[in-house]
N, C-alpha and C positions, 0 to 999 in steps of 0.2 A: 840775688836782693840783697840789699846791706841790713848791717846789724840794726839799725833804727828801725826799718821795715819790716825783721822777723818779728822785733819786740812787741812792734803797734799790733803784727797780726797776730802774736800771742796771746796780747791782751785783749784783743777784740775775740778771742774763741772763750778765754776763761770768761769775759762778760756773759757771752752768749751762753757757758755751760752753766754759769751761776743763775741766771735767768729761767733757763729749761729746769733747774734742779728746783727753783723757787715756785714755777707754775704747777711743776707734778707734787711738790709738797702740799700746794693748793688743793688739789684733787684727791691725794692720799691720805690727808689728817681727818675728813670725815669717815673714811673708810677704817682708818685704824683704831679713831674712836665708837663707830660700831661695833668692830670685834671686840674690843677691849669690854665696852659693857657688856657684850655676852658671854664674857669671863667671869662678871663678878654679880655679885649679888642685886637683886633690882632694888633695894633699897639704898642701897651707894652710886647708882648712876649717875643722880643728879645732887650729890653731896658733895662733891669736891669744892673747896672755896676757891681755888685757881685752877680755872678752867685747861691752860695752857701747862700746868705742872705735869711730870713725867707721870705720878700715878692716874691722871687723866688716861694716858694712852698707855701706858704698863700695868695691869691688875697687880697689887701687890700681895693677892693672896686669887690666883686664878681657879676657878673653878669649872666644872663641866655640868653643875646641878641645871642651867638652863635650859641646854642642849635636852639633857634627859627629860625635865618637864614639860618642852615644846613637842618630843615625838612623842608622850605618853597621851597627850591629847587629838582634838581636833585635826589639828596642823599635820600629825602624820598621813592621816587618810588624804587631806587635800595634797601632799606632796606626793603620795602615791597616783593619785589621779592627773597630777598635772605632767606628773612622769609618761603616765601610760598616753594621756592626749597630745602633749607635745613630738613622742614618739612616733604615733600613729601619722601624725600631721605633717613629720618631716618624709616620712615613707612614700604616704601616699601624695602629699603635694609635690612631691618631687616626680613622680611618673607622671601626673597630670601637668604639671608645670613645662615641665622637659618634652612632654609630647605635643602641646601648645605652642611652644619655641619652636620645635621642628618644622612644624606643620605652618609656622610665618616665616620661616627663614629658609628653608631648602625647598618647598614644595612651592609648583606654581599652580596659582587658582584664582578665577575672581573672587573680589573683594578683599583680597588679601590684607592690604593697606588699610582699608576701612574697620578689618577686625584686628590689627592692629592698633589702630587709634583708639578703640574703644579700650581696649588694654591698657594702655597709659592712662587716658582718663579715667578708668577704674582706680588706680592706686593714686588719684590726685582728690578723690572723693572722700572726705572724713569718714572714718568708721560711724561716729555717731548720728549721720544723717540718715544710713541705712537701716542703724541697729533695732531701732523701735520696731517700725513696720517687717524686718524680717523675721524678727521674735515673737512677733505676733502668726506670721505663716507658719514656723516651727509649732507652736502651740496649738493650733488649727488642727496638725498633721500628728498631733499628739507625740513628738518628739524631744517633748520639756523632759528635763533630767533623765538626758541620755547621751552616752558618749558620741554618738551620730550629729548631734546640735553641737556641740563642744568643739567637732573636727571640721566637718562639712564646709561652714563658710572660711576656714583659714587655708583649706586645701588649694584653693586655686587664688596665689596671690598675683596681683598685677606687677610686681616691681621684680620678684623672681622669673616670671615670665619675661619680662623685658631685659633683664639680665642675661640670660641662658640664651634666647634669642640672637642677643649681640654676640655672644660667644660663637654661638653656632655660624655666624655669617662669615667667621674667619676661619673656618674647617674649607679647605680647597673644594672647589666646585667638581675637580676633575675626579676626585673621590668616588664622588656620587655618580658621574657618568659613567665611572669605571667599575663602578659595582652594578648599574642600570645592563652594561655590556654584558656581564656574567647573568643576566637573569635574576636579580637579587630585588625583591620586593622591598615596596616602603618600610614596611618593620622590620627586616631584616637589616638595611639600611640605619635604620634608628637604632636598633639595639645592637649590633656589633661591629658598627664605624662612629657613630654620632658620641653614644653615650661613654664606650672606652677611652675615646679623645677627651670627654669633657668631664674629667673627673675633678680637677680643681673649682671649674666653675659651679657643679651638681656640691660639692663639699660648703663652698661657700652661699650657695640658693640653701641648700640644709640648715646652714647656721643662721640666715636671715628668718628660715621658717619656724624653727625653733624657738628664737627669741621673741618673734612677735606672738608666738601663742604662750611663751612662758609667761610674758607680761602682761597678755591680755587679762583683764578686769571689768571694763562694761560688760562685754557679750555674754562671758559665765555668768555675770550675777543677774542677767536677762533671764536665762534660758535655765538656771537651776535653782530649785524651791527645797530640794533636800540637803541635809548636812554632808550624807554620806557621795554625794556627787559633788560639793562644793570643790573649786579648785584651790592651790595654796593660798593666791594673792587674798582671796574672799577669807579664809580661813585665818590670814594673819589681820586682817581686819577687823573680824570678829574677837579677837583678843581684847583690842581694848572695853574693857567693861564699865560700867555705868556709873559705878561707885569705887571701885578700886582697879588698878591695871598692876600686869607683872611687867614691867618695863625687861626686866631681864630674859623671862621669858619671850618678848617681842623682838629683843635685838638679836638671841638666838636664832630665831626664825626667820629674821631679815637676813641673818648674816648666810643663812642656807639659801635661801633663795637668790642671792647676791653669787654666792662662791659656783653653784652649780653653771650657770651661762658664762661667766668668769671662766672658769678652766676649759670650757667648751671652746670660747672665742679664742683664747692663747692657744689651744693643743690645735687648733684649724687657721692659727691666724696665716701662715704663709698661702694656705689656699686659696682664701677669701681675698688675700692680698692678688693673689695672681690671677682670678675669676673678676675681679674688679678692672685691673690693668689689662686684660684682655678683652674685655665685653664692646671696646671700641675698637678692633684692630680686625678690621677685613683683608680679602685675600689681594 
């Protein structure tokens, strides 16, 4: 490669780098502004004359008073409820979705393809279509304001079943046949062969379940009426007062709600990527 070609290639990479930095900055600036707003008094958040000044993104006198105030109100209970509901959804949802994916991939039975088509169709239907009639069913069953009502609808996730099934299809069929020759039952094959080999897929599925439950707003709003059962997104919405609003407290609560799933996603990013990459691989 000649010197001119090297210089041209280097200039092209530099342009790509600068473009990537510009795109990343456009996404990060609102996040930085959110975090900066959570560290300044609420009365100072919207008082900056120049919205692009350094003081807008770096508080001159940072304070944690907004976080203390947020944790001292109803948001703390909502955050605890969200953590409990999300954790239970992940644990129970992984067992249910993994069992369903195993039945749809490893076991041969009549109507399997029809059942899989129904699963695929289920995650194409918007939540709003079924939320109201389903909430009426839970209300008639006396399950309003319960953790059961908040958890159960999110346990069977069609997208998670689809991804796990695709991952299970990549597991060699010879392992199943060898286990059956040794007299292993389907339950043993599922617990001792499929689950240990599917750690990346299970972690990726858990992230999907957690994120879906963490962001849920419509369904918790329909099945909870008591303040002590509200989830964090609902308590955040209730912070907006009729006459006055503490924006510093709202920014702090929003930062907390955004930080928790971000940390989880970044921590398990490699597993999530691996599960998505392997979901289309077959033996």
